[in-house]
N, C-alpha and C positions, 0 to 999 in steps of 0.2 A: 580080365579088364572091361570095364564097363564103358558102353558107349556113350558120348555126351553129344546131345543134340541142342542146338540154337535154333529158336524159331525166329528170333527177331520181334518178337511180341510174347506177353504174358498170355498163353492159354487159358480159358475160364474152365473150370472144373465142372463136371456134368455128372448127375447121377440118373440111373436108369429109373423109371418110376416103380419098378419094384423095391429099388431100394428106399424111395421117397416114402412108400408104404409102409416098410418095416421101420423106419424111423418114427414115424407119426404113431404107430402101433407101439413101438418098444418105450418111448419118451411120454406116452399119453398125451401127445400134443391137443388131437381130437379123438374122443373116444365116443361111439366107434371111429377106426379110421374111414374117410370116405369113400365112396366107391370110386373104382378105378375110372369111369367116365366122368364122374365129377372132377376128380383131377386133371382130367385130360380137358374139360371145359374151363377150367381155371387157367390151364396155361392157353387156351385159344382166345380167352376172354382177358388176358394180360396179368391177371392175379399172381401168377407164377411166370417167369421166364423160361421159356424150352422151346422144344422144337421136336419134330418126326424126323427120324434119319433111318431112311431106308430100312433094311432088315432088322435094325439095331432096335427099332421102335421109339416110344418117346423119350427123352431126355429132360431133365430141369437142370439148369445152372444152379450149383451149388450156393453162391452167393446170393442168388434170387431166394432160393428157398429159405435161407438164413434171416433174410430181411422180410419175408411173409411172416416166419415164426415171430421174430421178434415185434412185428407190427401188432399180432394177435396179443402177446403179452402187455404191448404197451395200452392197447384198447381196453385190456381187462383192469389195468391198472386205472386207468381214467374213469371206467364206469362206476 
């Protein structure tokens, strides 16, 4: 029997920074994949929404990452 949890809100999906690196590399979004420190800087500067969570490390909100990838595509089409 599965346990059902009701949060009372919709939690935002979060991806660890290593997952972001894997996705960027696998889908060749930017080649080569930016350095980890660059990705962290992008979070701190607001290009990506995320945060540092204790021992878990840096996470990026999935919806923020998707918006960022879409914005890269829109800029490429507009150029």
